[in-house]
Each structure stands twice: as C-alpha cells, then as structure tokens.
C-alpha positions in Angstrom: 0.2 0.2 0.1 1.6 3.1 -1.2 -0.4 6.4 -0.4 1.6 9.6 -1.9 2.3 12.7 0.2 0.1 14.7 -2.1 -3.1 12.6 -2.7 -5.8 15.0 -4.0 -8.7 12.2 -3.6 -8.3 12.3 0.0 -6.2 14.7 1.6 -6.9 13.7 5.4 -5.5 10.2 4.5 -2.4 11.6 2.9 -1.9 13.5 6.0 -2.4 10.1 8.1 0.0 8.4 6.0 2.6 11.1 6.6 2.1 10.9 10.2 2.8 7.2 10.0 5.8 7.2 8.0 7.2 10.1 10.4 6.5 7.9 13.5 8.0 5.0 11.8 11.2 7.1 11.3 11.3 7.9 14.9 10.9 4.3 16.0 13.6 3.2 13.7 16.0 6.0 15.2 15.2 4.7 18.8 13.1 7.9 19.5 9.9 8.3 21.1 7.1 7.2 18.8 3.4 7.2 18.9 3.5 4.0 16.6 2.2 1.0 18.9 3.6 -2.6 18.1 -0.2 -3.4 17.1 -0.5 -0.7 14.8 2.8 -1.5 13.3 2.1 -5.3 12.4 -1.4 -4.3 11.2 0.1 -1.7 8.7 2.9 -4.3 7.6 0.4 -6.8 7.3 -1.3 -4.8 4.4 2.3 -4.1 2.7 2.6 -0.7 4.0 5.2 1.3 2.2 7.2 3.0 4.8 9.3 4.7 2.1 7.6 6.6 -0.5 10.6 7.5 -2.3 11.5 3.8 -2.7 8.1 2.8 -3.7 8.2 5.7 -6.6 11.5 4.3 -7.5 10.2 0.8 -7.9 7.1 2.0 -9.7 9.2 3.5 -12.4 11.6 0.7 -12.4 8.8 -1.7 -13.1 7.6 0.7 -15.8 10.9 0.2 -17.5 10.8 -3.7 -17.1 7.4 -3.4 -19.0 8.9 -1.4 -21.5 11.5 -3.6 -22.2 9.3 -6.6 -22.1 7.3 -5.1 -24.9 10.1 -3.3 -26.8 13.2 -5.6 -26.4 15.3 -2.5 -25.4 15.6 0.4 -23.0 16.0 3.3 -25.3 13.0 5.3 -24.1 12.0 8.1 -26.5 11.6 11.4 -25.0 8.9 11.9 -27.6 5.7 10.1 -27.4 3.6 8.3 -24.5 6.7 7.7 -22.3 8.4 10.9 -21.9 8.3 10.8 -18.0 9.6 7.3 -18.2 12.4 8.8 -20.4 13.4 11.5 -18.1 13.5 9.3 -15.3 15.8 6.8 -17.3 18.0 9.6 -18.0 18.4 10.6 -14.5 18.8 7.1 -13.5 21.9 6.9 -16.1 23.4 10.2 -14.6 23.1 8.9 -11.1 24.7 5.5 -12.1 27.6 7.0 -13.5 28.2 9.3 -10.3 28.1 6.1 -8.4 30.4 4.1 -10.3 32.6 7.3 -10.3 32.8 7.2 -6.5 30.7 10.4 -6.0 28.2 8.7 -3.6 27.7 12.1 -2.0 26.1 13.6 -5.2 23.8 10.6 -5.8 20.6 8.9 -4.3 21.7 5.7 -6.5 22.6 2.6 -4.5 24.3 -0.6 -5.7 21.1 -2.5 -5.5 19.5 -0.1 -7.7 22.2 0.1 -10.1 22.3 -3.8 -10.5 18.3 -4.0 -11.0 19.0 -1.6 -13.9 21.9 -3.4 -15.3 19.8 -6.7 -15.2 17.1 -4.7 -17.3 19.5 -3.7 -19.9 
C-alpha cells in the first residue's frame, strides 16, 4: 500500500500516512514514537509502504521492465507516450555514472538499484 504525500482524492488520508511514516522513522531511530507495535503489525500486514521514495523508484523501475518486455530494449524516447519514463531513465543513468565514479555524496543511486537497472538492460 503506497499513498503519496500529496493525494488529492483524500487529503486527510495523505496526512495520516505522512504521520505514520514520521512515527516509523522516529521508532527506527530509537526515539519516542506513538506508533504502537499493534499498529505497526497491522500496517505491515497490508504491505504498507514506509518509504514513499523507494516505492516511487520501484514503480518507475517496473514501468521500465514493462517497456523492455514490450519493446526488447530500454531506449525510451522523450517523444511520445513515455516522456516521463525517458526523463527518469536519463536521471538514473546520470546517477549511476556518479556512483561508479565514487561520487556517492552527489547521488541517490545505490548499488542494489544499479544492479537492477543493469539486469534490465
């Protein structure tokens, strides 16, 4: 379950989700949190998404996989229906180069993400 921070169909739900993620971060940092073990268990039982950025990255990655499955390549054109995927992929390539150059402070690319991208093509 992944509800984005900005969710126009249900703003109160988006705010609630934001609070749960904040409380989860506090809990993981060993700080005081209002997130009870029961609520944590319940949310995890529905595959609650604690990291919305990671979920967004995975959504794009799966979109790239689907593009590859359909087209047999990952040369996504900026023209046409996949413009946002093309922009995302261009950023990933740049971030991957930074990681490979050892410039880890300037990138949000991880070795695991890079491996996944390389596996697709």
